[in-house]
C-alpha positions in Angstrom: 76.0 25.4 -57.8 74.0 26.8 -54.8 72.8 24.5 -52.0 69.2 23.5 -52.0 66.9 25.3 -49.6 66.7 23.6 -46.2 63.0 22.8 -45.5 62.1 23.5 -41.9 60.0 20.9 -40.0 56.3 21.7 -40.0 54.2 21.7 -36.9 51.6 19.1 -37.0 48.2 18.9 -35.3 47.7 16.3 -32.7 44.8 13.8 -32.6 44.0 14.8 -29.0 43.4 18.4 -30.1 41.1 17.3 -32.9 39.1 15.2 -30.6 38.6 18.0 -28.1 37.6 20.4 -30.8 35.0 18.0 -32.2 33.6 17.1 -28.8 33.4 20.8 -27.7 32.4 22.6 -30.8 31.1 20.3 -33.5 29.3 17.8 -31.3 25.8 17.3 -32.8 22.7 17.7 -30.7 20.0 15.2 -31.3 18.2 15.6 -28.0 15.1 17.2 -29.6 14.7 14.3 -32.1 12.3 11.4 -31.8 13.4 7.8 -31.9 12.1 7.3 -35.5 13.8 10.5 -36.6 17.2 9.4 -35.2 16.8 6.0 -36.9 16.0 7.8 -40.2 19.0 10.1 -39.9 21.2 7.1 -39.2 19.8 5.2 -42.2 20.3 8.2 -44.6 23.9 8.6 -43.2 24.6 5.0 -44.0 23.1 5.3 -47.5 25.3 8.3 -48.1 28.4 6.4 -47.2 30.4 9.4 -46.0 32.8 7.7 -43.5 33.9 11.0 -41.9 30.3 12.1 -41.3 29.4 8.6 -39.9 32.5 8.7 -37.6 31.6 12.1 -36.3 27.9 11.5 -35.8 27.4 7.7 -35.1 28.1 7.7 -31.4 26.2 11.0 -30.8 23.2 9.4 -32.5 23.6 6.3 -30.4 23.8 8.2 -27.1 20.8 10.3 -28.0 18.8 7.3 -29.1 19.3 5.4 -25.8 18.7 8.4 -23.6 15.4 9.2 -25.4 14.5 5.4 -25.4 15.1 5.2 -21.6 13.0 8.3 -21.0 10.1 7.1 -23.1 10.2 3.6 -21.6 10.0 5.0 -18.1 7.2 7.4 -19.0 5.3 4.4 -20.6 5.9 2.2 -17.6 7.6 -0.4 -19.7 10.4 -0.8 -17.1 11.9 1.0 -14.1 15.5 0.0 -14.1 18.4 1.7 -12.3 20.8 3.8 -14.3 23.5 1.1 -14.3 21.2 -1.4 -15.8 20.1 1.1 -18.5 23.7 1.8 -19.3 24.2 -1.9 -19.9 21.3 -1.7 -22.3 23.0 1.0 -24.2 26.4 -0.8 -24.2 24.7 -3.9 -25.7 24.6 -1.9 -29.0 28.4 -2.1 -29.2 28.2 -5.8 -30.1 28.3 -6.0 -33.8 26.0 -8.5 -35.3 24.0 -8.7 -32.0 22.0 -11.9 -32.1 18.2 -11.4 -32.3 16.8 -14.8 -31.4 13.4 -16.3 -30.6 10.5 -17.6 -32.5 7.8 -15.4 -34.1 5.6 -16.0 -31.1 8.2 -14.9 -28.6 8.9 -11.8 -30.7 5.2 -11.0 -30.7 5.0 -11.4 -26.9 8.1 -9.2 -26.5 6.6 -6.5 -28.7 3.4 -6.5 -26.8 5.3 -6.2 -23.4 7.7 -3.6 -24.8 6.4 -1.5 -27.8 9.9 -0.1 -28.3 11.5 -3.5 -29.1 11.3 -3.1 -32.9 12.7 0.4 -32.8 15.6 -0.7 -30.6 16.2 -3.8 -32.8 16.2 -1.6 -35.9 18.7 0.8 -34.4 21.0 -2.0 -33.3 21.0 -3.4 -36.8 21.9 0.0 -38.3 24.6 0.5 -35.7 26.0 -2.9 -36.4 26.0 -2.1 -40.1 27.9 1.1 -39.4 30.5 -0.7 -37.3 31.0 -3.3 -40.0 31.3 -0.5 -42.6 33.7 1.4 -40.4 35.9 -1.7 -39.9 35.9 -2.4 -43.7 36.7 1.3 -44.4 39.7 1.3 -42.0 40.9 -2.0 -43.4 40.8 -0.6 -46.9 42.3 2.7 -45.8 45.3 0.8 -44.4 45.6 -1.1 -47.6 45.5 2.1 -49.6 48.1 3.7 -47.3 50.4 0.7 -47.9 49.9 0.9 -51.6 50.7 4.7 -51.5 53.8 3.9 -49.5 55.0 1.5 -52.2 54.2 4.1 -54.9 56.2 6.8 -53.2 59.1 4.5 -52.5 59.1 3.7 -56.2 59.2 7.5 -57.0 62.1 7.9 -54.7 63.9 5.1 -56.5 63.2 6.8 -59.8 64.5 10.1 -58.4 67.7 8.3 -57.4 68.1 6.9 -60.9 67.3 10.3 -62.4 70.1 11.9 -60.4 72.6 9.2 -61.3 71.8 9.5 -65.0 72.7 13.2 -65.0 71.6 13.6 -68.6 71.0 16.9 -70.3 68.5 19.2 -68.6 66.1 19.2 -71.5 65.2 15.6 -70.9 66.0 15.3 -67.1 64.0 18.3 -65.8 60.6 17.4 -67.3 61.1 13.9 -65.9 61.9 15.4 -62.5 58.7 17.6 -62.7 56.6 14.5 -63.7 57.9 12.6 -60.6 57.1 15.6 -58.4 53.5 15.8 -59.7 53.1 12.0 -59.2 54.3 12.5 -55.6 51.8 15.2 -54.9 48.9 13.2 -56.3 49.6 10.3 -53.9 47.8 10.9 -50.5 48.1 9.2 -47.2 50.8 6.7 -46.1 51.2 4.8 -42.8 52.0 7.4 -40.1 54.9 5.4 -38.8 56.7 5.7 -42.2 55.6 9.2 -43.2 58.6 11.1 -41.7 61.3 8.8 -43.0 59.6 8.7 -46.4 59.5 12.5 -46.5 63.1 12.9 -45.5 64.2 10.4 -48.2 62.2 12.3 -50.8 63.6 15.7 -49.8 67.1 14.2 -49.9 66.6 13.1 -53.5 65.2 16.5 -54.5 68.2 18.2 -52.9 70.5 15.9 -54.7 68.8 16.6 -58.0 69.3 20.4 -57.5 72.8 20.0 -56.2 74.2 17.4 -58.6 72.3 17.9 -61.8 73.9 20.6 -63.9 70.7 22.4 -64.5 71.2 25.7 -66.3 70.6 28.9 -64.5 67.6 29.9 -66.6 65.5 26.8 -65.6 66.7 26.9 -62.0 65.9 30.6 -61.6 62.6 30.2 -63.2 61.7 27.4 -60.8 63.0 29.4 -57.8 60.9 32.4 -58.9 57.8 30.3 -59.2 58.4 28.7 -55.8 58.9 32.1 -54.2 55.6 33.4 -55.6 53.7 30.3 -54.3 55.4 30.5 -50.9 54.6 34.2 -50.7 51.0 33.4 -51.3 51.1 30.8 -48.5 52.6 33.4 -46.2 49.8 35.8 -47.0 47.2 33.2 -46.3 48.9 32.2 -43.1 49.0 35.8 -42.0 45.3 36.2 -42.8 44.6 33.2 -40.6 46.0 35.2 -37.6 42.9 37.4 -37.9 40.4 34.6 -38.4 37.7 34.8 -35.7 37.3 31.0 -35.5 40.6 29.9 -33.9 40.0 26.2 -34.4 39.2 26.6 -38.1 42.3 28.8 -38.5 44.5 26.1 -37.0 43.0 23.4 -39.3 43.6 25.6 -42.4 47.2 26.3 -41.2 47.8 22.5 -41.3 46.7 22.5 -45.0 49.1 25.4 -45.7 52.0 23.5 -44.2 51.2 20.5 -46.3 51.3 22.7 -49.4 54.5 24.3 -48.2 56.2 20.9 -47.9 55.2 20.1 -51.5 56.9 23.2 -52.9 60.5 23.3 -54.1 63.3 25.7 -52.9 63.6 29.4 -53.7 66.7 31.5 -54.4 69.3 31.4 -51.6 68.9 35.1 -50.8 65.1 34.6 -50.1 65.2 31.2 -48.3 65.7 32.4 -44.8 63.4 35.5 -45.0 60.5 33.6 -46.7 60.7 30.8 -44.2 60.9 33.3 -41.2 57.8 35.1 -42.6 55.8 31.8 -42.8 57.1 30.6 -39.5 56.1 33.9 -37.8 52.6 33.7 -39.2 52.4 30.1 -38.1 53.5 31.1 -34.6 50.7 33.7 -34.3 48.1 31.0 -35.3 49.6 28.4 -33.0 49.7 30.8 -30.0 46.1 31.8 -30.5 45.2 28.1 -30.8 47.1 27.3 -27.6 45.5 30.2 -25.8 42.1 29.1 -27.0 42.6 25.6 -25.5 44.1 27.0 -22.3 41.0 29.2 -21.9 38.8 26.3 -22.9 40.4 24.1 -20.2 39.7 26.9 -17.6 36.1 27.2 -18.8 35.7 23.5 -18.7 37.1 23.4 -15.2 34.6 26.1 -14.1 31.8 24.3 -15.9 32.7 21.1 -13.9 32.6 23.0 -10.6 29.2 24.5 -11.5 27.8 21.1 -12.6 29.2 19.4 -9.5 27.3 22.0 -7.4 24.1 21.3 -9.3 24.7 17.5 -8.8 24.9 18.1 -5.1 21.7 20.1 -5.1 20.0 17.5 -7.2 21.1 14.7 -4.9 19.9 16.6 -1.9 16.5 17.0 -3.5 16.4 13.4 -4.6 17.1 12.4 -0.9 14.2 14.5 0.3 10.9 12.8 1.3 7.5 14.5 1.0 4.2 13.5 2.6 1.9 15.5 0.2 1.5 16.7 -3.3 2.4 20.3 -2.5 5.8 19.2 -1.2 6.5 17.1 -4.3 5.4 20.0 -6.6 7.8 22.4 -4.8 10.7 19.9 -5.2 9.8 19.3 -8.8 10.0 23.0 -9.5 13.4 23.1 -7.8 14.6 20.2 -9.9 13.3 21.8 -13.1 15.2 25.0 -12.2 18.4 23.0 -11.8 17.9 21.3 -15.2 17.4 24.7 -16.8 20.6 26.0 -15.1 22.4 22.8 -16.3 21.5 23.6 -19.9 23.1 27.0 -19.6 26.4 25.7 -18.6 28.9 24.6 -21.2 30.8 21.3 -21.5 33.3 20.0 -19.0 36.5 18.3 -20.1 35.9 15.2 -22.2 37.2 12.9 -19.4 34.7 14.4 -17.0 31.8 15.4 -19.2 30.0 12.1 -19.4 30.6 11.2 -15.8 29.2 14.5 -14.4 26.2 14.2 -16.8 25.5 10.6 -15.6 25.8 11.8 -12.0 23.2 14.5 -12.6 21.0 12.3 -14.6 21.1 9.6 -11.9 20.0 12.2 -9.2 17.1 13.3 -11.5 16.1 9.8 -12.2 16.1 8.9 -8.5 13.9 11.9 -7.7 11.4 11.3 -10.5 11.2 7.6 -9.7 10.5 8.4 -6.1 7.9 10.9 -7.1 6.3 8.4 -9.5 6.2 5.8 -6.7 4.6 8.3 -4.3 1.8 9.1 -6.7 1.2 5.4 -7.4 0.9 4.8 -3.7 -1.0 8.1 -3.3 -3.6 7.0 -5.9 -4.1 3.7 -4.1 -4.4 5.5 -0.8 -7.0 7.9 -2.3 -9.1 4.9 -3.5 -9.0 3.5 0.1 -9.9 7.0 1.4 -12.9 7.1 -1.0 -14.1 3.7 0.1 -13.9 4.8 3.8 -15.7 8.1 3.1 -18.5 6.3 1.2 -18.9 4.0 4.2 -19.3 7.1 6.4 -21.9 8.4 3.9 -23.9 5.2 4.2 -23.8 5.5 8.0 -24.8 9.2 8.0 -27.6 8.4 5.5 -28.9 5.6 7.8 -29.1 8.1 10.7 -30.5 11.1 8.8 -34.2 10.2 9.5 -33.6 9.4 13.2 -35.6 11.3 15.9 -33.2 10.3 18.7 -32.0 13.9 18.7 -29.4 13.6 21.4 -28.0 10.1 20.6 -27.9 10.6 16.8 -26.3 14.1 17.2 -23.5 12.4 19.2 -23.1 9.7 16.5 -23.0 12.2 13.6 -20.4 14.4 15.4 -18.2 11.3 15.8 -18.7 10.5 12.1 -17.6 14.1 11.3 -14.5 13.8 13.4 -13.7 10.5 11.7 -14.2 12.2 8.3 -11.7 14.9 9.1 -9.1 12.2 9.9 -9.4 10.5 6.5 -6.9 11.6 3.9 -7.7 13.1 0.5 -9.5 11.5 -2.5 -9.2 12.2 -6.2 -10.3 15.8 -7.0 -13.1 14.7 -9.4 -14.6 12.6 -6.6 -13.9 14.8 -3.6 -16.7 17.3 -4.1 -19.3 14.6 -4.9 -18.6 12.4 -1.8 -18.4 15.5 0.4 -21.8 16.7 -0.8 -23.3 13.3 -0.2 -22.0 13.2 3.4 -23.0 16.8 4.2 -26.4 16.3 2.7 -27.1 13.3 5.0 -25.9 15.3 8.1 -27.9 18.4 7.0 -31.1 16.4 6.7 -30.9 15.2 10.3 -29.8 18.6 11.8 -32.5 20.4 9.8 -35.1 18.0 11.2 -33.7 18.5 14.7 -33.8 22.3 14.3 -37.3 22.2 13.0 -38.4 20.0 15.9 -36.8 22.1 18.6 -38.0 25.2 16.9 -41.6 24.0 17.4 -40.7 23.0 21.0 -39.4 26.4 21.8 -42.7 27.9 20.6 -44.6 25.5 22.8 -42.4 26.4 25.8 -43.2 30.1 25.2 -46.9 29.3 25.2 -46.4 27.3 28.5 -44.5 30.2 30.0 -47.4 32.6 29.1 -49.9 30.2 30.6 -48.0 29.8 33.8 -47.5 33.5 34.1 -51.3 34.0 33.7 -52.0 31.2 36.2 -49.7 33.0 38.7 -51.6 36.2 38.2 -54.9 34.4 38.6 -53.5 32.8 41.8 -52.4 36.2 43.1 -55.9 37.6 42.4 -57.6 34.8 44.3 -59.4 35.9 47.5 -59.5 33.4 50.3 -63.1 32.7 51.4 -64.5 31.9 54.8 -64.9 28.2 53.8 -61.8 26.3 54.5 -62.8 23.5 52.3 -63.4 25.8 49.4 -59.9 27.3 49.9 -58.2 23.9 50.0 -60.1 22.8 46.9 -59.1 25.9 45.1 -55.4 25.4 46.0 -55.6 21.8 44.7 -57.1 23.0 41.5 -54.4 25.6 41.0 -51.7 22.9 41.6 -53.3 20.5 39.1 -53.6 23.2 36.4 -49.9 24.2 37.0 -48.6 20.7 36.5 -50.8 20.2 33.4 -49.2 23.2 31.6 -45.8 21.5 30.8 -42.2 22.7 30.1 -41.1 26.4 29.9 -37.9 27.7 28.4 -34.9 26.6 30.6 -33.7 30.1 31.3 -37.1 31.1 32.7 -37.6 27.9 34.8 -36.3 29.2 38.2 -37.9 32.6 37.9 -41.4 31.3 37.1 -41.1 28.6 39.8 -40.1 31.2 42.4 -43.0 33.5 41.5 -45.4 30.5 41.8 -44.0 29.4 45.2 -44.3 32.9 46.5 -47.9 33.2 45.4 -48.8 29.8 46.9 -47.0 30.6 50.2 -49.0 33.9 50.4 -52.3 32.0 50.2 -51.1 29.3 52.6 -50.5 32.0 55.2 -54.1 33.2 54.8 -55.5 29.7 55.0 -53.6 29.0 58.2 -55.4 31.7 60.0 -58.7 30.1 59.0 -58.2 26.5 60.0 -56.7 24.6 62.7 -53.1 23.7 62.8 -53.9 20.1 62.4 -55.8 20.5 59.2 -53.3 22.9 57.9 -50.4 20.6 58.6 -52.3 17.8 56.9 -52.7 19.9 53.8 -49.1 21.0 53.8 -48.0 17.4 54.0 -50.2 16.6 51.1 -48.6 19.4 49.1 -45.1 18.3 50.0 -45.9 14.7 49.0 -47.3 15.9 45.8 -44.2 17.9 45.0 -41.8 15.1 45.9 -43.8 12.5 43.9 -42.2 13.9 40.7 -45.4 15.3 39.3 -43.9 18.8 39.3 -41.2 17.9 36.7 -43.0 19.8 34.1 -41.6 22.8 35.8 
C-alpha cells in the first residue's frame, strides 16, 4: 500500500496585513456627509446586523461624526475648545452605556445652549448599541468556535474508530467520506487549537489510507478526483499571479489554500509535481503581495515626510500675526493651498497617520481660531471707530456755518487730520459717514471761497479806484494859493484812505506810485511856501500816516 500524500503547510495571512489593507485601501470616507446622514447610515448598519460591515465602518463613522461636529460647533460659536479637549469629547463615546442624566428642564437648557446635544446623544446611543452588539457577537463567536472544536474532536475520534474497525471497504469508505464532509461543513475553531486539530485530523486520514485495505479501484478513483480538483486550484492560483489587485489576489489565495487543505491525496507519482506547481503559483502571489507592501511602506514614508513639511508650514502660518484684513486674507489663501495639497497626499503608516493628521488639524484650528478672534476684536474696533467718526461729523457740522474763516479753517484741518488717524469702519457704513463729514467740511469751505471770491472782486475795484486817484493826483496842477494846494493834498489823502484794501500782490506797487506822486507835488508846494509852513504840513502828513489810518493800503 502506498504512503498517503504529505500535505505541505499552507502560508497564512497575518492580521497585521489585513489591518493595513483595510486602513489603506478600504477605509470609508464620510467627510462629505452631514451629522444626520452619518447617524442614519449608522442606524441602517445596526438594523442590517452585518457584524463585518459594522466592524469595518463603525470607527470611521465615529471619527467623521466628531470631526464634523467639532467643525460645526466652532462655526456656530457653541464652544471654542482646544484640540485636546475636543479629543476628550470624542473619546467619551467609547464608554458603552454612557449615562445621560439631568431633569427635563436641564436637558432643555442644554439643548438651547448647544443645538447639537440631541444629535451627539443620539450618536452615542447608537455607538453604545454597536459596542454591545459587537461584544455579544464576539462572545457568541467564541462559543461557536468551542462547539466546532468539540464537533471536530468527535469526528477525529470517529475516524480513529473507523480505522480500528477495518471492515470491508463497501461499508467503511462511505462512512469515511461522510466524516470528511462533516469536517468540511464545520467552520472556525479557536486559533490556539487549530493547528494541532488539523494535524490530528490529517494523521487519522493518513492512517485510514495506509491501514484500511481499500481496493485499488476506489483508491485510484479518489486519487484521480483529487488530482483534478488540485489541478483546478493550481490554475486558479496561477491566474491570481496576473490579478491587477494584489491585495484581492492575496485574499483569494488564502481561500484556495483552505480548499487545498480539505482535499485528499493524489497518486504518488503526481504528489510532488502538483504540490510544486501550487507552491510556485503561491510564491508568485506572495512575492507580489510582499512587494506591494514594501512599496506601500515607502509611499507611506514619503507621504509622512510631505505631510510633516505641510504641518511645519501650517504651524508657521498659525504663528503669524496680522494687523489688517488683507494680511489675514493672504494667510487664509496660503492655509487653503496647504489643505488642498494635503488632500492630494496619500496615507501615512497607520501608527503615524492619525498623529500627523491631528498635528495638521491643530495648526489649522489655531490659525482659524486666531483669525476668528481678530475679526471679533476688529468688529468691536470698527464700532468704536464709527462712534469716533460720528463725533467728528457732529463737530464739523457745528462749525460748517461759522464765518470765522481763519479760526474755523484751522479747526477743520485738525479734525481732518484726526479723521485720518482713525481706523476703518464697516464697509456698509464707511461711505455714509465719510459723506456726512465731507459734506460738513464742504459747506464751510464753499462759504469761505464764496466770501473771499467777493472780497477779491472788491479789492480789484479798490485797485482800479486807487490807480485812477493816482492818475488824478499826477494830473493836478499846483496853484499859486498855498492854502488851496494844502487843502487839495488833504483831500487826496482822505480819498485814498477811504478806498480800502487792494490785492496783496499789488499793495507795494500801488503804494510806491502813490508816494512818488505825492512827493512830486510836495516838491512843488515847497517852492511856494515858507519852510516853516511846509515843515508843519509834512509833520501833519507824517502823523497821519503813523496814526494807522493808512492800513487800508
